[in-house]
C-alpha positions as CSV (number, residue, x, y, z in Angstrom):
1,X,110.1,117.9,122.4
2,X,109.7,120.3,119.7
3,X,111.8,120.0,116.9
4,X,113.8,123.0,115.6
5,X,111.5,124.9,113.1
6,X,112.3,127.7,111.2
7,X,109.8,130.2,108.5
8,X,110.6,129.4,104.8
9,X,107.9,131.1,103.3
10,X,108.5,129.8,100.0
11,X,111.9,129.6,99.3
12,X,111.2,126.6,97.6
13,X,113.3,122.7,98.0
14,X,116.6,121.7,98.2
15,X,118.4,118.5,96.9
16,X,118.3,115.8,99.9
17,X,115.5,117.6,101.7
18,X,112.6,115.2,103.0
19,X,109.0,117.0,102.3
20,X,106.0,116.7,104.5
21,X,102.8,117.7,102.8
22,X,99.9,118.1,105.9
23,X,96.4,118.7,104.7
24,X,94.5,120.0,107.6
25,X,91.0,121.1,108.7
26,X,92.0,124.9,107.9
27,X,94.5,124.6,104.8
28,X,98.0,123.1,104.0
29,X,102.0,123.1,105.1
30,X,105.3,122.3,103.8
31,X,107.8,120.8,106.2
32,X,111.3,120.7,104.4
33,X,113.9,118.6,106.4
34,X,117.4,118.5,106.1
35,X,119.3,115.0,105.0
36,X,119.5,114.3,109.0
37,X,116.0,115.4,109.5
38,X,116.5,117.5,113.0
39,X,115.8,121.1,111.5
40,X,112.8,121.7,109.3
41,X,111.2,124.8,107.7
42,X,108.2,125.9,107.2
43,X,106.4,127.0,104.1
44,X,102.5,127.6,104.7
45,X,99.8,128.0,105.5
46,X,98.4,127.8,101.8
47,X,94.7,128.1,101.3
48,X,94.0,129.1,104.6
49,X,90.2,128.4,105.5
50,X,89.9,125.6,103.2
51,X,89.6,122.1,104.2
52,X,91.9,120.3,102.3
53,X,91.7,116.4,102.5
54,X,94.7,115.5,100.4
55,X,98.0,116.9,99.5
56,X,100.3,115.0,97.0
57,X,103.7,115.0,95.2
58,X,103.6,113.7,91.9
59,X,107.4,111.8,92.4
60,X,107.2,111.0,88.5
61,X,108.4,114.4,87.7
62,X,109.2,115.5,91.6
63,X,107.8,119.1,91.4
64,X,103.9,119.1,90.5
65,X,101.8,119.1,93.8
66,X,97.8,118.3,93.7
67,X,95.5,119.6,96.8
68,X,92.4,118.6,97.0
69,X,90.2,121.2,98.4
70,X,87.1,122.8,99.8
71,X,85.6,125.5,101.0
72,X,81.8,126.6,102.4
73,X,80.9,128.8,99.7
74,X,82.9,127.6,96.6
75,X,82.4,124.1,96.9
76,X,84.7,121.2,96.1
77,X,87.9,121.6,94.0
78,X,91.7,120.7,93.1
79,X,94.1,122.9,92.6
80,X,98.1,122.2,91.4
81,X,101.2,123.7,91.3
82,X,104.2,123.2,89.9
83,X,106.4,124.9,91.9
84,X,106.1,123.9,95.3
85,X,103.4,126.6,96.2
86,X,104.3,129.8,94.9
87,X,101.6,130.0,92.6
88,X,98.4,127.5,92.4
89,X,96.0,127.1,89.0
90,X,92.7,125.8,90.2
91,X,91.6,122.8,87.9
92,X,89.3,124.0,84.8
93,X,86.7,121.0,85.5
94,X,87.2,119.5,89.0
95,X,85.6,115.6,89.6
96,X,82.1,115.9,89.4
97,X,79.7,113.6,88.5
98,X,77.8,112.8,85.2
99,X,74.5,114.5,84.9
100,X,71.0,112.6,85.8
101,X,69.3,111.2,83.0
102,X,66.4,108.8,82.8
103,X,67.0,106.5,84.9
104,X,70.2,108.0,86.8
105,X,71.5,108.8,90.5
106,X,71.8,112.7,90.1
107,X,74.7,112.6,93.1
108,X,76.8,115.8,93.6
109,X,80.9,115.7,94.7
110,X,80.6,116.8,98.6
111,X,84.8,116.6,98.5
112,X,87.7,115.0,97.3
113,X,88.8,112.6,99.4
114,X,91.5,110.9,97.3
115,X,94.7,110.9,95.5
116,X,97.0,109.1,93.8
117,X,99.3,109.6,90.4
118,X,98.9,107.0,87.9
119,X,101.8,104.6,87.1
120,X,105.5,105.7,86.2
121,X,104.6,105.1,82.6
122,X,101.5,107.2,81.7
123,X,102.9,110.8,82.8
124,X,100.2,113.4,83.3
125,X,97.1,110.8,84.8
126,X,96.0,111.0,88.1
127,X,93.0,109.4,90.4
128,X,90.9,110.9,92.7
129,X,88.3,109.0,95.1
130,X,85.3,111.1,96.1
131,X,82.6,111.7,98.6
132,X,79.9,110.3,97.5
133,X,81.6,107.2,96.2
134,X,83.5,108.1,93.0
135,X,86.2,107.2,90.6
136,X,87.6,110.1,88.4
137,X,90.5,110.0,86.0
138,X,92.7,113.0,84.9
139,X,95.2,113.0,81.6
140,X,96.7,116.6,81.8
141,X,97.8,116.1,85.7
142,X,95.0,117.4,87.5
143,X,93.8,120.1,85.2
144,X,90.8,118.7,84.3
145,X,89.0,115.5,85.6
146,X,86.0,113.0,83.8
147,X,84.1,109.9,85.7
148,X,86.1,107.0,84.9
149,X,85.0,103.1,85.7
150,X,81.7,102.0,85.3
151,X,81.1,101.8,89.0
152,X,80.1,105.4,89.4
153,X,76.6,104.7,88.1
154,X,76.7,101.0,88.1
155,X,73.5,99.6,89.4
156,X,74.9,97.2,91.6
157,X,78.0,99.2,92.8
158,X,75.7,102.4,93.9
159,X,73.4,99.5,95.8
160,X,77.2,98.5,97.7
161,X,77.9,102.1,98.4
162,X,74.4,102.8,100.4
163,X,73.2,106.0,101.1
164,X,74.9,109.3,100.9
165,X,74.0,109.6,104.9
166,X,74.9,106.1,105.4
167,X,76.1,107.3,109.2
168,X,80.0,107.9,108.1
169,X,80.7,111.3,110.2
170,X,82.1,113.1,107.3
171,X,80.4,111.7,104.6
172,X,81.0,107.9,102.7
173,X,84.4,108.3,100.8
174,X,86.0,106.3,98.0
175,X,89.8,105.8,99.3
176,X,93.1,104.1,99.0
177,X,93.3,104.2,95.0
178,X,96.4,101.5,94.4
179,X,98.4,101.2,90.7
180,X,100.7,98.3,90.8
181,X,104.0,99.4,90.4
182,X,104.5,96.5,88.3
183,X,101.6,96.9,86.1
184,X,99.4,100.1,84.8
185,X,96.2,97.7,84.5
186,X,96.3,96.6,87.9
187,X,94.5,98.5,90.7
188,X,93.1,98.6,93.5
189,X,90.5,100.7,95.9
190,X,88.5,100.7,98.9
191,X,85.3,102.2,99.8
192,X,83.9,103.1,103.1
193,X,80.9,101.7,102.9
194,X,81.4,99.8,100.2
195,X,84.3,97.1,100.7
196,X,87.7,96.8,98.7
197,X,87.7,95.9,94.9
198,X,90.4,94.8,92.8
199,X,90.8,95.6,88.3
200,X,92.9,93.9,86.0
201,X,91.9,96.1,83.3
202,X,92.9,100.0,84.3
203,X,90.3,100.7,86.5
204,X,87.6,100.1,83.8
205,X,85.7,97.5,85.8
206,X,86.5,96.3,89.5
207,X,85.7,92.9,91.1
208,X,85.4,92.4,95.4
209,X,88.0,91.2,97.3
210,X,85.8,90.3,101.0
211,X,87.0,87.0,101.5
212,X,87.8,86.6,105.2
213,X,87.0,90.1,106.2
214,X,84.1,90.6,109.3
215,X,81.5,92.7,109.3
216,X,79.6,94.1,112.6
217,X,77.8,91.2,113.9
218,X,74.3,90.9,112.5
219,X,75.0,91.7,109.3
220,X,75.9,89.5,106.4
221,X,79.3,89.5,105.5
222,X,79.2,88.0,101.9
223,X,77.2,91.4,101.4
224,X,80.2,94.5,100.2
225,X,77.6,97.1,101.5
226,X,78.3,96.4,104.9
227,X,82.3,96.6,104.5
228,X,84.3,99.6,105.9
229,X,87.6,99.2,105.0
230,X,89.7,102.1,106.3
231,X,93.1,102.4,105.1
232,X,94.5,99.6,102.2
233,X,98.4,99.7,101.5
234,X,100.5,97.6,99.1
235,X,104.2,96.8,100.1
236,X,106.5,98.2,98.0
237,X,108.9,95.4,98.3
238,X,106.5,92.5,97.4
239,X,103.6,94.2,95.3
240,X,102.0,91.1,95.7
241,X,100.9,91.6,99.8
242,X,98.7,93.9,100.9
243,X,97.8,95.0,104.3
244,X,94.2,96.6,104.9
245,X,93.1,98.6,108.6
246,X,89.6,97.5,108.8
247,X,86.2,98.7,110.6
248,X,86.8,95.4,111.8
249,X,90.5,95.0,112.5
250,X,93.9,94.5,110.8
251,X,94.4,91.9,108.0
252,X,97.0,90.7,105.3
253,X,96.2,89.4,102.3
254,X,99.2,87.7,100.2
255,X,98.6,87.4,96.5
256,X,97.1,85.1,94.4
257,X,95.7,83.7,97.2
258,X,92.1,85.9,97.9
259,X,91.5,85.4,101.2
260,X,92.3,87.8,103.9
261,X,94.0,86.6,107.1
262,X,93.2,88.9,110.2
263,X,96.4,89.4,112.1
264,X,95.2,92.3,114.4
265,X,93.7,89.5,117.2
266,X,97.7,89.5,118.4
267,X,97.7,92.8,119.8
268,X,96.9,93.2,123.3
269,X,93.2,93.1,124.0
270,X,93.1,96.2,126.1
271,X,94.1,98.2,122.7
272,X,92.3,95.9,120.5
273,X,93.4,96.2,116.3
274,X,90.5,99.5,115.8
275,X,92.0,102.5,113.8
276,X,92.2,104.0,110.6
277,X,96.0,104.0,109.1
278,X,98.3,101.7,108.3
279,X,101.8,102.1,106.8
280,X,104.4,99.3,105.6
281,X,108.2,99.7,105.3
282,X,109.0,100.6,101.9
283,X,112.0,98.1,102.2
284,X,110.5,95.1,104.5
285,X,107.1,93.9,103.7
286,X,106.9,91.9,107.3
287,X,107.0,95.5,108.6
288,X,104.2,97.4,109.2
289,X,103.3,100.3,111.9
290,X,99.2,101.2,112.9
291,X,97.8,103.5,115.2
292,X,94.7,102.1,117.4
293,X,91.9,104.1,119.2
294,X,89.3,103.0,121.6
295,X,87.0,100.9,119.7
296,X,85.1,100.3,122.2
297,X,80.9,100.0,121.8
298,X,80.4,104.0,121.4
299,X,83.8,104.5,119.6
300,X,84.8,107.9,121.5
301,X,87.6,107.8,118.6
302,X,90.3,108.9,121.3
303,X,94.0,107.4,121.9
304,X,92.9,104.4,124.6
305,X,92.6,104.6,127.8
306,X,94.3,108.6,126.7
307,X,97.5,107.3,126.1
308,X,98.6,107.5,122.5
309,X,100.9,104.7,121.3
310,X,102.1,103.3,117.8
311,X,102.3,99.4,117.3
312,X,104.2,97.3,115.2
313,X,105.0,93.7,113.8
314,X,108.3,92.3,112.0
315,X,106.9,89.4,111.4
316,X,103.7,89.8,108.8
317,X,101.5,90.7,112.2
318,X,102.5,87.7,114.2
319,X,103.3,89.6,117.2
320,X,103.4,93.2,117.5
321,X,105.2,95.6,120.1
322,X,104.8,99.3,121.6
323,X,106.3,102.0,120.6
324,X,105.5,105.2,122.6
325,X,108.8,106.9,123.8
326,X,108.5,110.9,123.6
327,X,104.4,110.5,123.0
328,X,102.3,111.5,126.3
329,X,101.9,109.4,129.1
330,X,98.8,110.1,130.2
331,X,95.5,112.5,129.3
332,X,95.9,113.0,125.9
333,X,93.1,112.2,123.4
334,X,93.6,112.9,120.0
335,X,93.3,109.8,117.5
336,X,94.9,109.8,113.7
337,X,93.2,109.9,110.7
338,X,93.3,107.2,108.0
339,X,95.5,108.9,105.6
340,X,97.3,111.2,108.2
341,X,100.5,108.7,108.6
342,X,103.3,107.9,107.0
343,X,106.9,106.9,106.5
344,X,109.7,108.2,104.2
345,X,111.9,105.6,102.5
346,X,115.5,106.8,104.8
347,X,117.7,104.0,106.5
348,X,116.4,103.8,109.1
349,X,112.9,104.7,108.1
350,X,111.4,108.7,109.4
351,X,107.7,107.6,110.7
352,X,105.2,110.7,110.9
353,X,101.6,111.2,111.6
354,X,99.4,114.3,112.4
355,X,96.6,113.9,115.2
356,X,93.1,115.6,115.8
357,X,94.4,118.0,117.7
358,X,97.0,119.6,115.2
359,X,100.4,118.2,116.2
360,X,103.1,116.8,113.8
361,X,104.9,114.0,115.2
362,X,108.2,112.4,114.0
363,X,110.8,109.5,115.0
364,X,113.6,108.9,113.0
365,X,114.3,105.8,114.1
366,X,111.1,103.7,112.8
367,X,108.9,104.5,116.0
368,X,111.3,104.0,118.7
369,X,111.7,107.5,120.1
370,X,109.1,110.4,118.6
371,X,109.3,113.9,118.7
372,X,106.7,116.6,118.1
373,X,107.9,118.4,114.9
374,X,104.7,121.2,115.2
375,X,101.7,121.8,117.5
376,X,98.9,124.5,117.4
377,X,97.8,123.4,113.8
378,X,94.4,122.4,112.5
379,X,92.8,119.2,113.0
380,X,95.0,116.9,110.4
381,X,93.7,115.1,107.7
382,X,96.4,113.8,105.6
383,X,100.5,113.7,105.7
384,X,102.8,112.8,102.9
385,X,106.4,112.1,102.9
386,X,108.7,112.4,99.8
387,X,112.3,112.8,99.5
388,X,113.3,115.6,97.1
389,X,116.2,114.9,94.5
């Protein structure tokens, strides 16, 4: 079943709508859902032909959009819109590493991969994570960016980041930038590869957070170089709890403990706990959704056995349940990237994910039933949801 879609053509949002921001291999789309999330209007494409890795709404003002984009001949940049995509302005100074000096590293940003708005008390502040791994900050709502924190050129962190040819299919990256909603000075980030790191001083310095995490057999678990977190999420209803989808399983961390607990072992053995996205319920810290992929020895990065399904836990990972009603029952070999699965804040929660084959899926009942919202898009890189006031 495909949901009703109408062409919006830049008509702008309405109060009470749900907005989906969809970033793809060949541009970006905006989808506006009615209050029941039954019918949708589409606005796009924006940046047709551009690689758009992330598209975010600034929930602090409810109207500013930032897009992390790249074209083959123009390189990586950031675009900003304050009118829901009617007009876009390119950053005067997009994220770029400092020029190499004597003893410097001389890296170039290949693409900006992740965008995170700053704390509610810091209007205009944004953070960006890049490939290769770098952390950048804007204080003017995305119009200009500068390297932030010492980790970009710190010799120890550079060692942990590894080579720019580290084997990650589209390059190593810094992602999952999280600002604690209670404290702007408390932050987390993840690097693929390079591990999970925590800051208590607003991102000026970071400390590895690796206790309990496994690595590929034969490598040293105490060396951040060999850790590959795929996605890190903070619980909105319990900010001292983190969930992580890792290259080596699914984990939970409950502060002040600094030791991760692997909670993915309770998934069916035939499915495993390897994947990329992880989504946390906005009001229930024990409820999480994941999208496992085939993690067998050659890592085909497809749905297990061609039968895609979401799995959920309602007890913090002690047990998991399969949610596949409405999804293809066979011969569906797509999967879901780390930024391409999200939730809204409705009751019941709406879930959304985009696939590597260009389909956008929706559930209005927390995953119990699924409908195809859109098909035939380019490969979907990221999906974000927001409710418009």
